[in-house]
N, C-alpha and C positions, 0 to 999 in steps of 0.2 A: 515645661517643652510644648511646643505648638501642637494644635490639633492634628496637622497634615503631616508631622513628623511621626507622632503616635501612630496614625493611620499607615503611613509607610512602614512603620517598623513590625505593626501586625500582619502588613501584605507578605513582607520577606519573611516572618515566622512561617505564615500559611505555605508559601512556596517551598520553603525550605522542606514542611512536613510534607507536601507533595512530591518531591522530587525524592527525598528519604523513602517514601512509601512504594517507591518504584526500583525493580530491579532489571538490568540490563540482561535479555536472553539471547540477543543476536542481532547482525545487522548483514545487510547485504545490498549490493550493486550491481547494474546490468546496464551494459551499453549495447545499442542495437542499430544496424545500420538501415536508416529508412529505406533505402532501395531495394533490400530483403524483403521488407514488410509489403513494400509497395507490389511485388509479384506475387507475395502470397494472399493478399486479400483479394486478388482477383479469383481466388479458389472459394467457393462457398461453402465446402465441407472444412476447409481450414478456419474460416471465420466463425462456424457455429461451434467446432471444437475447442477454439481458444477463448473466444469471448462470450460473456454473458448476455442474455436477453438485451438486459438494459443497456448494455455497452454497444450492442448492435444497432439498437433502436435510436441512442443518442448520437451515431455517428451518422445518421441520416442527416442531421441538422448542422453538421462540421462542414466548413468549407474546406481544410486541409486533413483530409480522412486518412492521410498516409501518417502523418504525424501522430495524430489522434490514436490511432491504432498501435503505431510503434511503441509509445509512450507507455499503453496499457500492458504491452508484451512484456516491456523492460519491467515494469513494476511488479508484475507477477512473477518473473524470476527472480527477480531481487527479493519478493517476499520470501519465496521457498528457501533462497539462500539465507534469509535471516532466522529460519526454522533450523536450519542444518540437516534438512533431510531433503531437499529439493522435491523434485515430482516423482516421489515415492509414497508408499503406503495407502494408495489410492486417491493421491489428491490431483486433481484434474486442473487444467488452466480455467474453464469455464466456472470451477468451485470459488474463484476467486473474482472480485469485481472492482474496478477503479470508478468512483463517483466524486462529484464535488460537491462542498458544502456552498451555502448561499453566497458566500465570498469568493469562490472560485477554489478553494483550497481542496487538493486531491487528498481523498479518503480511499482506504483499501477495506472493502466488506467482504467477509468470509461466511461461508454457509455452516451450518450445522456440523457436518461432517469432518470440515477442516477444523472447526473449535473442539470438537471431540479429539482429533488428532493432538491440538496442541495442549490441551488438559493431559492427555497421555503421554506426552514428550516432556511438559515442564511441570507438571502437576499444580498449574494455576488456572483457576476458571476466569479470571480477570486479567485481561492485557489491554495496553494500547499499542497501536501502531503508528507509527510515526513516517509518512511517505513525503518525497520531494522529488519532482518530475522536471525534466529540462529537455529542451530539442533546439535542433539547427537544423540547416537543409540536409546534411547528410547524416546525422545520428540523431537518437533519442537515448536519454539516461535515466534512471529511476535508482534513488538510493531510500531504503528501509531501515527503520529501526524498530525492534520488536522490545518491549517492556514489559515486565509483569508487575501486576499492583499487589503488593503484599498487604494480606488481611491480619 
């Protein structure tokens, strides 16, 4: 067998192990009317209650602030839906932050309080959040998959 084929076989084996080591916990989706967010972000109290300091600071460099905030609002809603509890048990919007990796892929980051609630609910300390965002002129949408990592 060629080196390429052996390397590819090893890659597939490792990928299967990675996927097998993850358990689907939940998924969530949310769609937002951008016009609703456009009105809401005019209110500083709304912005400070919903968005993290990181998101507020990042928005200052964005040309399209409405879609920026709308996608993050949808992501937070989709995330709590993936947990199956919504915004209960002390979870607040600002406990969840949407960032991007160096290539622009959106990432959800949660604080210690949310991590503790996830552990309490699913009894797993290690989890992975998969996030997809999209927008157009009238709507923004987010889809979240929450997977637990088996140890």
